[in-house]
C-alpha positions as CSV (number, residue, x, y, z in Angstrom):
1,M,23.0,-15.8,-17.6
2,A,20.1,-13.4,-18.2
3,F,18.0,-12.1,-15.4
4,E,14.3,-13.0,-15.7
5,P,12.2,-10.2,-14.4
6,V,9.6,-11.2,-11.8
7,P,6.1,-9.7,-12.1
8,L,5.6,-7.5,-9.2
9,Q,2.4,-6.9,-7.2
10,S,1.3,-3.4,-6.1
11,L,1.0,-2.5,-2.4
12,E,-2.5,-2.5,-0.9
13,R,-4.6,0.6,-1.6
14,G,-4.9,1.1,2.2
15,Y,-1.2,2.0,2.3
16,L,-1.9,5.0,0.2
17,T,-4.2,6.2,3.0
18,V,-1.4,5.6,5.5
19,L,1.1,7.6,3.5
20,R,-1.4,10.5,3.1
21,I,-2.1,10.6,6.8
22,R,1.6,10.6,7.7
23,S,2.3,13.3,5.1
24,A,-0.6,15.4,6.4
25,I,0.7,15.1,10.0
26,G,4.2,16.1,9.0
27,W,3.0,19.0,6.9
28,L,0.7,20.2,9.8
29,I,3.7,20.4,12.1
30,V,5.8,22.2,9.4
31,S,2.8,24.6,8.8
32,A,2.5,25.4,12.5
33,L,6.2,26.3,12.6
34,A,5.8,28.3,9.4
35,A,2.9,30.2,10.9
36,A,4.9,31.1,14.0
37,A,7.8,32.2,11.8
38,D,5.3,34.1,9.7
39,G,4.0,36.0,12.7
40,V,7.6,36.9,13.8
41,L,8.5,38.1,10.3
42,S,5.3,40.1,10.0
43,W,5.9,41.8,13.4
44,R,9.7,42.4,13.0
45,I,10.1,43.4,9.3
46,G,6.6,43.9,8.0
47,V,6.3,40.9,5.7
48,P,2.6,40.5,4.7
49,P,1.0,38.0,7.1
50,G,0.3,34.6,5.7
51,L,2.9,34.8,3.0
52,L,5.3,32.1,4.4
53,G,2.5,30.1,6.1
54,G,0.4,30.1,3.0
55,A,3.3,28.9,0.8
56,V,4.0,26.0,3.2
57,V,0.3,25.0,3.4
58,L,0.1,25.0,-0.4
59,L,3.3,22.9,-0.7
60,G,1.9,20.5,1.9
61,L,-1.4,20.1,0.0
62,L,0.4,19.5,-3.3
63,S,2.7,16.9,-1.7
64,T,-0.1,15.0,0.1
65,V,-2.5,15.0,-2.9
66,F,-0.2,14.6,-5.9
67,F,3.3,13.3,-4.8
68,V,2.3,10.7,-2.2
69,P,0.2,8.7,-4.8
70,R,3.2,8.8,-7.2
71,R,5.5,7.4,-4.4
72,W,2.9,4.7,-3.6
73,R,2.7,3.6,-7.2
74,R,6.4,3.1,-7.4
75,W,6.4,0.3,-4.9
76,G,6.1,-3.4,-5.9
77,Y,6.9,-6.8,-4.4
78,A,6.8,-10.5,-5.3
79,F,7.3,-13.6,-3.2
80,T,8.5,-16.6,-5.3
81,G,8.8,-19.0,-2.4
82,S,12.6,-18.9,-2.4
83,E,13.1,-15.1,-2.7
84,L,11.3,-11.9,-1.8
85,H,11.6,-9.2,-4.4
86,L,11.0,-5.5,-3.5
87,A,11.2,-2.6,-5.9
88,R,10.7,1.1,-5.2
89,G,11.8,4.5,-6.4
90,W,11.5,6.5,-9.6
91,L,14.7,8.5,-10.2
92,F,16.8,6.1,-8.1
93,R,15.1,2.7,-8.7
94,V,16.0,0.1,-6.1
95,H,15.2,-3.6,-6.6
96,T,16.1,-5.7,-3.6
97,I,16.1,-9.5,-3.7
98,V,16.2,-11.4,-0.4
99,P,16.9,-15.1,-0.6
100,V,14.8,-16.9,2.0
101,S,17.9,-18.9,3.1
102,R,19.4,-15.6,4.4
103,V,16.5,-14.6,6.6
104,Q,17.2,-14.9,10.4
105,H,14.2,-13.1,11.9
106,I,10.8,-12.0,10.7
107,D,8.4,-9.4,12.1
108,V,4.8,-8.6,11.1
109,S,3.8,-5.3,12.7
110,Q,0.9,-2.8,12.6
111,G,0.7,0.7,14.1
112,P,-2.6,2.4,14.8
113,I,-2.7,4.1,11.3
114,E,-1.8,0.8,9.5
115,R,-4.4,-1.1,11.6
116,S,-7.1,1.4,10.7
117,A,-6.2,1.1,7.0
118,G,-6.0,-2.7,7.1
119,V,-2.4,-3.0,6.2
120,A,0.7,-4.4,7.9
121,V,4.5,-4.2,7.6
122,L,6.7,-7.2,7.0
123,S,10.3,-6.8,8.3
124,L,13.0,-9.3,7.3
125,H,16.3,-9.4,9.2
126,T,19.1,-11.0,7.3
127,A,22.7,-11.9,8.1
128,G,25.2,-9.0,7.9
129,T,25.3,-5.5,9.2
130,E,24.7,-3.1,6.3
131,N,21.2,-3.4,4.7
132,S,20.4,-6.3,7.0
133,L,16.8,-5.1,7.5
134,V,14.4,-5.3,4.6
135,V,11.0,-3.7,5.1
136,L,7.9,-4.4,3.0
137,P,5.2,-2.0,4.1
138,G,1.6,-1.8,2.9
139,I,0.5,-5.4,2.4
140,S,-2.5,-7.0,4.0
141,R,-1.9,-8.6,7.4
142,Q,-3.0,-12.0,6.0
143,R,-0.5,-11.8,3.1
144,A,2.3,-10.7,5.5
145,E,1.5,-13.7,7.8
146,D,1.4,-16.0,4.8
147,I,4.8,-14.9,3.7
148,R,6.2,-15.1,7.2
149,D,4.9,-18.6,7.6
150,A,6.2,-19.7,4.2
151,I,9.7,-18.3,5.1
152,R,9.6,-19.8,8.5
153,G,8.7,-23.2,7.0
154,R,11.6,-23.0,4.6
155,I,14.0,-21.9,7.3
156,S,13.0,-24.8,9.6
157,D,13.5,-27.3,6.7
158,A,17.0,-26.0,5.9
159,P,19.8,-28.4,7.0
160,W,22.3,-27.0,9.5
């Protein structure tokens, strides 16, 4: 029995903005800590000021501008009606298939950053303990609600 690959859709472009904002916030915090450490090192042992802080800021810029879009491009999803396919990763590629019949609970959520970028997060809770939460970020709210409603319709039609 051969596996037929399902054509995957890309995440919404707005999710790239979300990832960049989150990356920038994280790197700002790390840069502030590096600046404090830079001041201590400069005062205690005479390291030239800005050496550590500058390296961290440069690394943060590279990460936010170049690596975040690469991570965003590595995501894909497809909803076939009976399964939700999620694929992500470059070095370690993960392809998750969630049969609709295994879904027990569905969430559609948006934080303030997602709301401003026009994207939502679809969370599927399945039976089991390990890997029982499958998260699909970066799709439009309408698409997330359409998938949620389709899954809910299939669940309610299932015989018990």
